C-alpha positions as CSV (number, residue, x, y, z in Angstrom):
1,G,-7.6,51.2,51.8
2,A,-7.2,48.5,54.5
3,E,-6.6,44.9,53.3
4,E,-9.2,42.3,53.8
5,P,-8.5,39.8,56.5
6,G,-6.7,36.6,55.3
7,M,-5.1,38.3,52.2
8,E,-1.4,38.2,52.1
9,A,0.4,41.5,51.6
10,E,2.6,40.1,48.9
11,A,1.9,37.4,46.2
12,Q,4.0,34.3,46.1
13,E,6.0,33.4,42.9
14,L,5.9,29.7,41.6
15,P,9.2,28.4,40.2
16,L,9.2,27.5,36.5
17,G,10.2,24.0,35.5
18,C,9.6,21.1,33.0
19,G,5.8,20.5,33.1
20,G,5.2,23.2,35.9
21,G,1.6,24.2,36.6
22,G,0.0,27.6,37.2
23,G,-0.2,29.5,40.5
24,S,-2.8,31.7,42.2
25,P,-4.5,34.6,40.3
26,A,-2.1,36.9,42.1
27,A,1.0,35.1,41.0
28,G,3.2,37.0,38.6
29,R,2.2,40.5,39.9
30,S,4.3,42.8,42.1
31,P,3.0,43.9,45.5
32,E,2.1,47.2,43.9
33,G,-0.1,45.4,41.3
34,E,2.3,45.9,38.4
35,E,2.8,43.0,36.0
36,R,6.1,41.1,36.5
37,R,7.9,40.0,33.3
38,Q,8.1,36.3,32.9
39,P,11.5,34.7,32.3
40,P,12.3,34.1,28.5
41,Q,11.1,30.6,27.2
42,A,13.5,28.1,25.6
43,S,13.1,28.0,21.8
44,V,13.2,25.2,19.4
45,S,14.8,25.8,16.0
46,N,12.9,24.8,12.8
47,G,9.5,25.5,14.1
48,G,7.3,25.3,17.2
49,D,7.7,26.0,20.9
50,E,5.9,23.0,22.1
51,D,9.0,21.9,24.0
52,S,9.3,25.0,26.1
53,G,10.8,24.3,29.5
54,R,11.9,20.8,28.6
55,E,15.5,19.5,28.2
56,L,16.6,19.8,24.6
57,V,19.3,18.1,22.6
58,E,21.0,19.4,19.5
59,L,20.8,17.1,16.5
60,K,22.1,17.1,13.0
61,V,19.5,15.4,10.7
62,I,20.9,14.3,7.3
63,W,18.7,13.3,4.4
64,N,19.2,13.3,0.7
65,K,22.5,15.3,1.0
66,N,20.6,18.0,3.0
67,K,21.5,18.8,6.6
68,Y,19.2,20.2,9.2
69,D,20.3,21.5,12.6
70,V,17.5,20.7,15.1
71,K,16.9,21.2,18.8
72,F,14.5,18.5,20.0
73,C,13.2,17.4,23.4
74,L,15.3,14.7,24.9
75,D,12.2,12.9,26.3
76,S,10.4,12.7,23.0
77,T,10.1,9.4,21.2
78,G,11.4,8.2,17.9
79,A,7.9,8.4,16.5
80,E,7.7,12.1,17.5
81,L,11.1,12.7,15.9
82,K,9.8,11.2,12.6
83,Q,7.0,13.7,12.7
84,K,9.6,16.5,13.1
85,I,11.5,15.1,10.2
86,H,8.3,15.1,8.2
87,S,7.8,18.8,8.8
88,L,11.4,19.5,7.7
89,T,11.7,17.3,4.6
90,G,8.1,16.4,3.5
91,L,9.0,12.8,3.9
92,P,6.1,10.9,5.4
93,P,7.0,8.9,8.6
94,A,5.9,5.6,7.0
95,M,8.5,6.1,4.3
96,Q,11.3,7.1,6.6
97,K,14.2,4.9,7.8
98,V,15.8,6.8,10.6
99,M,19.2,5.6,11.8
100,F,21.1,6.3,15.0
101,K,23.4,3.4,16.0
102,G,21.1,1.2,14.1
103,L,17.4,1.6,13.2
104,L,15.8,4.2,15.5
105,P,13.1,2.6,17.7
106,E,9.9,4.5,17.5
107,E,8.6,3.7,21.0
108,K,11.8,4.7,23.0
109,T,12.8,8.2,23.9
110,L,15.9,9.9,22.7
111,R,17.2,9.9,26.3
112,E,16.6,6.1,26.5
113,I,18.7,5.4,23.5
114,K,21.4,7.8,24.8
115,V,21.2,10.5,22.1
116,T,23.7,13.3,23.0
117,N,24.3,16.8,21.7
118,G,25.7,16.9,18.2
119,A,24.4,13.4,17.3
120,K,24.0,12.7,13.6
121,I,20.6,11.3,12.6
122,M,20.6,9.7,9.2
123,V,17.3,9.5,7.3
124,V,16.7,7.3,4.2
125,G,13.6,7.4,2.1
126,S,11.9,9.0,-0.9
127,T,9.0,11.4,-1.0
128,I,5.8,10.5,-2.9
129,N,6.8,12.9,-5.6
130,D,10.1,11.2,-6.0
131,V,8.5,7.8,-6.3
132,L,6.0,9.1,-8.9
133,A,8.9,10.7,-10.9
134,V,10.7,7.3,-11.0
135,N,7.6,5.2,-11.8
136,T,6.2,7.4,-14.5
137,P,9.0,6.8,-17.0
138,K,8.9,3.1,-16.2
139,E,5.2,2.8,-16.8
140,A,5.6,4.8,-20.0
141,A,8.3,2.4,-21.1
142,Q,6.1,-0.6,-20.4
143,Q,3.2,1.0,-22.4
144,E,5.6,1.5,-25.3
145,V,6.6,-2.2,-25.2
146,K,3.0,-3.2,-25.2
147,A,2.3,-0.9,-28.1
148,E,5.3,-2.4,-30.0
149,E,3.9,-5.9,-29.3
150,N,0.5,-4.9,-30.7
151,K,2.3,-3.5,-33.8
152,K,4.2,-6.8,-34.2
153,E,4.0,-8.2,-37.6
154,P,1.5,-11.1,-37.8
155,L,3.1,-14.6,-38.1
156,C,1.7,-15.2,-41.6
157,R,3.5,-12.0,-42.9
158,Q,6.9,-13.1,-41.6
159,K,9.4,-14.1,-44.2
160,Q,10.0,-17.6,-42.8
161,H,6.3,-18.4,-43.1
162,R,5.6,-16.6,-46.4
163,K,7.7,-19.0,-48.4
164,V,5.3,-21.8,-47.4
165,L,2.1,-19.8,-47.5
166,D,2.9,-18.3,-50.9
167,K,2.5,-21.8,-52.4
168,G,-1.2,-21.3,-51.8
169,K,-3.8,-23.6,-50.2
170,P,-3.1,-27.3,-50.9
171,D,-5.5,-28.9,-53.3
172,D,-6.2,-31.8,-51.0
173,V,-6.6,-29.8,-47.8
174,M,-9.5,-30.8,-45.6
175,P,-12.6,-28.5,-45.8
176,S,-13.0,-25.9,-43.1
177,V,-16.1,-24.7,-41.3
178,K,-15.7,-21.1,-40.0
179,G,-17.2,-20.1,-36.7
180,V,-17.7,-23.8,-35.6
181,Q,-15.8,-25.9,-33.1
182,E,-15.7,-29.6,-33.7
183,R,-14.2,-32.6,-32.0
184,L,-11.2,-34.3,-33.5
185,P,-12.1,-36.6,-36.4
186,T,-11.5,-40.3,-36.2
187,V,-9.3,-40.1,-39.3
188,P,-5.9,-38.2,-39.5
189,L,-5.9,-34.5,-40.3
190,S,-4.2,-34.4,-43.7
191,G,-3.5,-32.2,-46.7
192,M,-1.4,-29.7,-44.7
193,Y,2.1,-28.3,-45.2
194,N,5.1,-28.3,-42.8
195,K,7.8,-25.7,-42.6
196,S,9.8,-27.2,-45.5
197,G,6.7,-27.1,-47.7
198,G,6.2,-30.9,-47.6
199,K,2.8,-32.6,-47.0
200,V,2.1,-33.5,-43.4
201,R,-0.7,-35.3,-41.5
202,L,-1.6,-35.3,-37.8
203,T,-2.9,-38.4,-36.1
204,F,-4.0,-38.3,-32.5
205,K,-3.5,-41.6,-30.8
206,L,-5.5,-40.9,-27.6
207,E,-5.3,-44.4,-26.3
208,Q,-1.5,-44.1,-26.4
209,D,-1.4,-40.4,-25.4
210,Q,0.6,-39.6,-28.5
211,L,0.6,-37.3,-31.4
212,W,1.9,-38.8,-34.7
213,I,3.3,-36.3,-37.2
214,G,3.6,-38.1,-40.5
215,T,5.4,-37.0,-43.7
216,K,6.4,-38.8,-46.9
217,E,9.7,-39.7,-45.3
218,R,8.8,-40.7,-41.8
219,T,6.4,-40.6,-38.9
220,E,7.4,-39.0,-35.6
221,K,5.5,-40.3,-32.5
222,L,5.5,-37.6,-29.8
223,P,4.2,-38.2,-26.3
224,M,1.5,-35.5,-25.5
225,G,3.5,-34.6,-22.3
226,S,6.6,-33.6,-24.4
227,I,4.6,-30.8,-26.1
228,K,5.0,-27.7,-24.0
229,N,2.6,-25.4,-25.8
230,V,0.6,-24.9,-28.9
231,V,0.6,-21.7,-30.9
232,S,-1.9,-20.8,-33.6
233,E,-2.9,-17.8,-35.8
234,P,-5.5,-17.4,-38.6
235,I,-4.0,-17.0,-42.1
236,E,-4.7,-13.6,-43.5
237,G,-7.1,-13.8,-46.4
238,H,-8.0,-17.4,-45.4
239,E,-9.2,-16.9,-41.8
240,D,-11.0,-20.3,-41.9
241,Y,-7.5,-21.9,-41.8
242,H,-4.8,-21.5,-39.2
243,M,-1.0,-21.9,-39.1
244,M,-0.1,-23.9,-35.9
245,A,3.1,-24.7,-34.0
246,F,3.8,-27.4,-31.5
247,Q,6.5,-26.4,-29.0
248,L,8.9,-29.3,-28.4
249,G,11.7,-27.5,-26.5
250,P,12.6,-24.2,-24.8
251,T,13.4,-22.1,-28.0
252,E,11.6,-21.1,-31.1
253,A,13.9,-23.4,-33.1
254,S,12.1,-26.3,-31.5
255,Y,8.7,-25.3,-32.8
256,Y,7.2,-27.7,-35.4
257,W,5.0,-25.7,-37.8
258,V,1.9,-26.9,-39.6
259,Y,0.0,-24.8,-42.1
260,W,-3.6,-24.8,-43.3
261,V,-5.2,-26.4,-40.3
262,P,-9.0,-26.2,-40.6
263,T,-10.3,-23.7,-38.0
264,Q,-13.0,-26.0,-36.6
265,Y,-10.3,-28.3,-35.2
266,V,-7.9,-25.7,-33.7
267,D,-9.4,-25.6,-30.1
268,A,-9.8,-29.4,-30.1
269,I,-6.1,-29.9,-31.0
270,K,-5.0,-27.5,-28.3
271,D,-7.1,-29.0,-25.6
272,T,-6.1,-32.5,-26.5
273,V,-2.4,-31.9,-26.7
274,L,-2.2,-29.8,-23.6
275,G,-4.3,-32.4,-21.6
276,K,-7.3,-30.2,-20.7
277,W,-9.6,-33.0,-21.8
278,Q,-9.8,-35.9,-24.3
279,Y,-11.8,-36.0,-27.5
280,F,-13.0,-39.5,-28.5
């Protein structure tokens, strides 16, 4: 049949290029109406043809002793390359450190940083599974340490303290009141033992900010500020009395131990010596 006015006898072909658009409905067909085969599209190794028609660069991505040969668009950014690396390795972009002549900038394109064919891209980072595999034994070890601490022998059972505690409660020890907290008495706390098994008394000189530790042989006058810590623990079988230590230096050898402290005064002693508040 005759062609309609204004129709061209032959359809025009549009050239293919990077980012080229489509042509008229007749484009791509022969004058006889048969379909014309399109030119083969550029392919990207390791997945996807999203870069078809764009200039590619061949890269060698190296991560965790693994090597990946990749063709990637030269005008893609460092951030887009990280996404590609994620698809290859499973390594999340946030956990990647990508190196090419220094740290790879995410906002610049590979062309801008002058990446060329055959360039080596070094990747450093661990997957989430790798991190969990490392942390799990560490956490388990910490739990074991805590368990051992919980199983630690009470102070009153340790040999160094048993030799004093086995002497029994002193006859002249001050009476205890279990479940009650009292202020420090106006008189010295007396009738207790020290580590050598000798009698000891504690006098709190609040006006001088001193603790006097008195024995039969001598009296030591300690500034409250020189006492770094106070440790105490109930005595098994006699929980209304405590064993207590004043830390005078950095090591356990500097602890001054006192045994059979009435429980109602324990908190008052700690608060007074450590300067939390004064008891008058």
